[in-house]
N, C-alpha and C positions, 0 to 999 in steps of 0.2 A: 596351441595346446597339444600335448601328446595325446594321440588317439590310440595307443596301445592299451590293451587291457591292464588292469593293475596287477601287482605281483601274485597275490593270492589266487586270482583266476587263472593267470599264465601258468602257475604252479599245478592247479587243478587239471589244467590241458595236459601237461606233462604227465601228471599222475594217470589220467585216463588214457593216454597214448601207450604208456609202458604197460598198463594193465591189459590192453588189447594185444600188445606184442607177446606177453607172456601166456595169456589165456589161449590166443590162437596158436603161437608157435609151440609152446610146451604142450598144449593140448593136442596139436598134431603129432607130437612125439607119442603122447600117452594112446591116441587114437591107433597110431601105428603098431604100438606094442600089444594092444587088446585085440585089435583085429587082424593079426598075423601078418604085418607088413603090407597092409593095403596102400598105404601112401609111398613107402619106400624112401630113400634118402633123397632122391630128386623131389618127391612131394613134399617132404617136410622142409626142404631148403626153399621150395617155391612158396610155401605158406609164410616163412619167415620174411622173404623178400617182398610180398605182396602186402602183409599187414603193416610192414614199415612205409611202403609207399603209401597205402592209403592213410595211415596216420599223418604222414607228413603233409598230404594234401588237405587233411581235415583239421590239423592243429597248427601247420606252419605260420599261418597268419596271425594267430593268437599267441603262441609262446616261442615261436621259431623252431619248434620240433626237434629238440636235442635227443629226447627219448633215452638218454644214456648218460649216467654221471660222468663217465670218461670223457665223452664228447663235451659236456659242460666245463668240465676242468680244462681240457684243451683250449676251448674258446676263450676262457678266462686267462689262462697263461699267455695266449697270443694277442690279449687285449681287444677281444671281439665280444666279450661279455662283461658286464659289470661284476666285480668280485662280491659286492654287498648282496647280490641276488643268487650267487652260485649255490650257496648252501642249502637255500630254500629249494632250488629246482632239485638238487642231488637227493634231498630227503624226499620230497615228492615223488620222484622216480622210483626210489626204493620202496616207498610205501605202496605205489600202484603194483609194482611186481610182487610184493608180498600178499596184496590182497588178491590178486589174480591166482597165485599159487593156492591160497586158502580156499578159493572157490573151486579150483581143481579138485582139492582135497575133499571138499563137501560132495562133489560128484563121483569121485573116484576113491573112497575111503581105503581101498586096498593099496593105494599108491603105485599103481603100474608105471614101470620105468622110473620110479621115484620122482613122478611128477615133471618129468623133463629136466631133472638136474644135469648139469654139465660135469662130465667125469672124463679125464684123458685116458687114452688107450695106448699111450706111451709115457715113458718116464718124465717125471716133474720138469726137468731142465728143457727136454724137446718140447713138452706142452707150453711151457713159458715162452719159448721162441716162436712157436706157432701162433699163439694167441697175440703176442707183440706184433708180428707181422701182419696177421689178419686184420687187427685193428688199425694199423697204420695204413694199410690200403684203404681201408674205409674212411679214415679221418683224412686221408689226402684227398679223396673225392669230395667228402663234405665240406672241406674247406675251399675246393674250387669253385662248388656251386653255390655255396651259401655266403662266401665273403667276397668274391671276386666279381666286379661287375662285367668282366669280359666273358664270363661263363654264361651259358644259357639258362637263365634261372627257372624258366616254366618247366625245364626238364628235370628239375633238381630231384623230385621224388622218385622218377624213374632211375636216375643214375645211382641214387643212393640204396634204393630198394634193390637194383640189380646188384650191386656190389655186396649187399647182405647175403643175397641169394648165391651169388658166385663165391663168396667166401664159406658160406655153409656147405656148398657142394663139395669142394675139395678139402675143407678143414673140418667139416662135422664129424667124420669118422675117427679124426684124430684127437681132437679136444671138445667137440661138441659145438665149435664155433661160436662162443659166446659174444666176445667183443664188447661186452656190457656188464658191468659189475652188477647191476639191478637185476638183469634178466636171470644171473646166476644166484644172486642172494635168495631171491623168492622162493624158488624151489628147494633151494639147500636148507633154508631155515625150517619150511614148513614140513620137508620130508626127513630133516635130521641129519642129511648127508653133508657134513661139514669138512670133512677130513682134507679135501682138495680145494676148498673154496678160496684158500689164499691165491691160488694161481689166477682165478678169474677176478680177484681184486687187484693184484698187482700188474698183471700182464696187459689188461686193456687199457689202464691208466698210462703206463709206459708207452704203449703203443700209440695211443691217441696223441699223446704229446709228440712223440716221433713224427708221426704223419702230419701234424700240424705245423711243426717247425720245419719239415722238409718241404711242404708247400709254400711256406713264407719264404724259404731259401730260394726257390726256383721260380716265384711268381715274378719277381721284379718289384717295380714301384708303379702300380696302376694309379690313375688320376683319382679314383675313389673306390671304397670298399663298402660292402654291406655290413650291417650290424647282426650278429648271430640271434639278436632277441627280435629282429624284425622278420625272420623268416626266411627259409631257403629261396623264396620266390620274388622277394622284395629287392629293390634297386635303390635303397636310401643310403644317404651319406652316414657314416659312422659318426655318431655323436660323441666327441671326446669327452663332454662333461658326464656322460653316463659310466665312464669306465673308472 
C-alpha cells in the first residue's frame, strides 16, 4: 500500500511551506525597510535560505517539498513527478503565497517595500537572464539531491537552502532573486505591483527547465532514482506507473 499522504494533504503541505517562505522572506524585506536596514541584504538572504531549509525538513516527507511552481513543472517535464498532480501542487503553492502576502498586508497596511515584491534594478532583458540563471543553479542542485540516489539525501535541505541564500546574496540586488513564480505572485497581487511580474513568471520556469535538463544530461544513467513526490531525503525507486 502506498503510505504517502493523499494528494490534498500533500498540496496543503506545499501551501503551508510556501506560506512560510513568503511570510518569513518577504516579512524580512518589510522589516528591513521599516527598521532602517537592520537586517541588510545578507540578513534577508539568510532568512530566505533558512526558511527553505526548515520547510524542506518539515514537509519533504509529506509532499516532496517542491515549494515552487517552477520546480514542480521541471520535475514533471523530466518525468520525476506525475503530470496529473502538477496543477494541484502549483495552485496550492500560489495560494499559500497569496495568503501570506495578505497576512503581511493586514500587519503592514501601509505596504512598506510593497510587501516584498520582486522588482528588477536592471533592464527587463538583463533581469530575465539573471532570473533564468539563478533558477537554473537552484534546480540543478535540487535535481541532484532530490532525484539521484548517489547524492547525500540527508543533506538535501542544507544544500537547497544554501543555494537559495547564495542566489539571494548576489542576485537579490539585481532582480530580487525570486526563482519562484509563487513567491513573486503573492506580494505582486496583494500590493498591486504587477508591471514586471511577467519576468518572474517566465524566467524561473525557463531556468528550472534548463537546470533540470542540464542535470539529466550530466548525471549519466544511475541504477535508481528518487521520485520528487517522495521528498528530497528519500531513497525510493521511481514508480513508473505514477508518471
